[in-house]
N, C-alpha and C positions, 0 to 999 in steps of 0.2 A: 377228300378235297378240302374239307375244313381244316384238317391237320396240316396239310401241305401249305395252305394259305397262312396259317398261324406260324408255321416254321419259317416261311418266307418273310413275314413281317418281323419276326424276332431277329432274323439275319440282317434285314435292312436297318432296323433300329440299332442293333449292335454295331454295325458298321458306322452309322451316323454318330453314335455315342463315342466310338473310338476316334473318329475324325475330329469331333469337338474337343476331346481331351488332348489330342495331338496339337491342335491349334491353341488351346487355352494354356497349356503348360509353359510354353515360352513367354507368353504374356504375363503369367503369374510370376515367373522367375524374374522378369524385368522389374515388376512392381515391388516384389518382396526384397530382392537383392539391392534395390535402390536404398533401402533402409539398413543394409548390412554395413558393418564396419569395414574399413579399407583393408585392415589386416586379415580379416576372415576371407575377403575376396581374393587377396593375393595368395593365401595359403591353401584354401579349400576350393577356390574357384566359385562358379555360380552354383547355388544350392536351392533346393525347393524350400527348405526351412533353415535360414542362416543361424549359425551358432551365436553370433554377436550382432546385436542391433545398434544402430547409430543414426542420428539425423544430421550428422556433420556434413554430408554431401549436400543436403538441402540448405543448410545454413550457409555453406560456401556459395551455393548457387544463388541464393536470394540476397546475399550481402550487396550493399550499394543500390543504386537506382537504375542501372542500365537494363536490368531484366524487365522492370516495370515499363521503362521507356520503350524498349524493343517490343514488349508485348502490346503496348498501345499502338505502336506503328503497324504491327502485323494485323491487329484487329481493325484498324481504320482501313488499311489496304484491302483486307478481305471483305469487309462489309460494303464499302463504297464500290470496290471493283466488281464484286459479285452482283450488286444491284444494277450498276450501269451495264455490265456485260449481259445480264439477263434481259434488260430492256432493249438494248441494241440488237442482240442476237435474235430475240423473238420477233421484233418488228421487221427485221430484214428477212428472216425466214418466212414470215407471213407474206411479204411482197413476192418472194421467189415462188411461193406455192400458190399464189393467187392466179386464177385462170385469166383474168382480164387486166393484170398489171402490165403497164406499158413497157417497163424495162426489166421485167422479171427474168427473161432469158439472159440478158446481158449481165445482170447481177449474179445469176447462177454460174455463168461462165467465168466471171472474174473471181468468184469465191472458190470455184474448183481449181482455177489456175494457180491461186496462192497456195493450195495444198500440195502442188507439184513443184513449183519453182519459188525459191525464196531469194531475198536480197543479199544474204551473206552477212557475216558479223560486222564487217567494215561499214557497209552501207547502212545496216541497222543502227550502228553506233552513231554515224554521222547524222542520220535522220533524227534520232531521239535527243542526242546530247547537243548537237550544234544547231541544226535547223529549227527544231522545236524548243531548244533552250531549256531542257528538263534535267540537266545535270544537277545532282544533289537536290532533287525535288521528289516529293512523295508521289507525284503524278507519273514519274518515270517507272514506277513499279505497278501502275494501274493501267495506263493507256495502251501499252503494247499488247495486253491480253484482252482487250475489250470485245474482240470478235474472234471466235474460234470457228474456222470453216466446218470442221467435223461436227461440232455441236449444232451449227446452223442447219446442216443437212439432216440431222436427227429430227429437228423440229419441222423441217420441210416435209419429211415423210409422215410426221404426225398430223400436220395440218391437212395434208391431202386425203386423210381418212375421214375428215369432216365433210359432209355433203355440202356442195356449193349452194344448194337451196336455202341453207341457213343464211348466207349472205344476201341472197335475193329477197328473202322474207324481211330481213332487217332493212334493206333498201326501200322496199315497198312501205314499210312503217315509218320511213323518214329518217332513218339513222344514216349518218355519214360513215366513212371508213374508220375513223378513229373510234367512234362510238361502237361500231360493230366489233372492232377488234378488242377493245378494252372491256366492254360490258357483256359481250356474247362469246367471242372466240377464246379470250383469255381464260375465263372460268372453266371452259371445256377442255383446256389443255393443261390442267394442274399436274397430272402425272408426269408429263414430259418436262414441264417447267421445273418441277421438283428435282428431277434427275439432272437437268442441266445446272440447276443451282448448286447441287452437291458437287458436280464436276468442277465448276468454276471456283467454289469455295476451297476445295482441296488444292486446286492449282495455285490460287493466290496464297493460301496458308503455307504451303510447302515450298514456295518459290524462293530461290536464293540467287538465281542467275541474273535477274535484272538488277538486284541490289549490288551485286559484286561488280557489275559493269558500270553503273551510273551513280552510285552513292558512295562518296568518300567520307562524308560527315557522319561520325559514329552516332550522333544524336538521332539520325534517321535510319540507323541499321535495324532491319526487321529481326525477328526472333531467330530465324535460321542462321543469319550471318553472325549474330551475337553468340550463339552456341558454338559455331565454328571457331570464332576467335577465342572464346573461353577455353575450349578443349585444346586448341593449339598452344595457348599460353600455359595451360596446366602441364601439357606434355613437356614444354621447354623447362618449366620450373622443376618438374620431376626429374628431368635429365640433369639439371644443375644439382638437385638434391643428391643424386647418385654420385655426383662429383665432390662429395664432402662439403656441401653447402648446407648449413644447419637451418631448420625451420622449427617452429614451435610444435607443430603437429604434422604427421605425414599427409601429403596432399591426397584427397580422395578422388584420384583420377578415374578409376573404374566406377566409383559410386556416383560421381557427377555425370558421367556418360549415361548411366541408367536413369538418374533423376531427370536429366534433360529430356529423355524419351517420354517419361511420364508427364512432364510439364507440357510438352509440345502437342501430344496427341489428345490431351484432355478435351479441349473444345470440339474437336472433330468427332470424338466419341459421343459427346452430348448432342451434337447436331444430327448425327446419322439416324437415331431412333425416330425423329420427327419426319424424316423423308423416306424411311425404309419401306413403308407400305406403298409408296408410289414408285419405288426404284425399279422393280422388275417390270411392272406394267408400263412404265415410261420407256423402258428399253425395247420391249417386245411389241407394243402396240404401234401400228404403222409399218411394221416389217412385212406383214402379210395383209393384203386387202382382199375382202371377200364379201 
């Protein structure tokens, strides 16, 4: 029995190690090959250990001020949008989950209704750009994502696992609803809030759809749009270069594509370890009540 258990453990850990290697090798190649020279990428392709190293792709990427400007726009949108979205979603979910909320059922129906039926692109554009007047505004990249119905229902399921006697005890002690929520319920829902925070941060950080619809001013272009424009321009210049147009150095088209991946995923990789311990618990708690 002991030998069979040990053999099973060895097999499981071997499979996990193999899976980790399979996941880590592409990431390693992206990071290492971003420092490879363009000539080595064109001749040998992507390699585990490039034959020639160069920082020209990063030099090309970081030249000028647009990258820093786009980075600051993305950071502002992500931080402000995530904070406001977390506040609005958590408070609305609390009302929907509250047993004695007067309009909880109506809010639940309206939230569920928006998950099934949308306004369409034309109505969405008219609302944001014309009625709200948010064309070429940083708020056009924040306000449309303030409330995600799916995330709200995740929090509703979490809130319903908290005994209602907690609210009654707080009411007996003289606490109003705001005090009960922010000083008692809020600290008890940290796992779910951390999960929703990560979801919203990823959504704001990776979004390009709102910017391409509502932002024409390149000073307000977020990181994703800047990268899209950069790669498109480089592809055009590379095409002209193939048409006998001379440049001082060959354009690092492949190198810049790899370098932009490393630049854009950095903050998210740094954020994830802080919320990882809450992530699984926040997804599973509330799914089963017992």
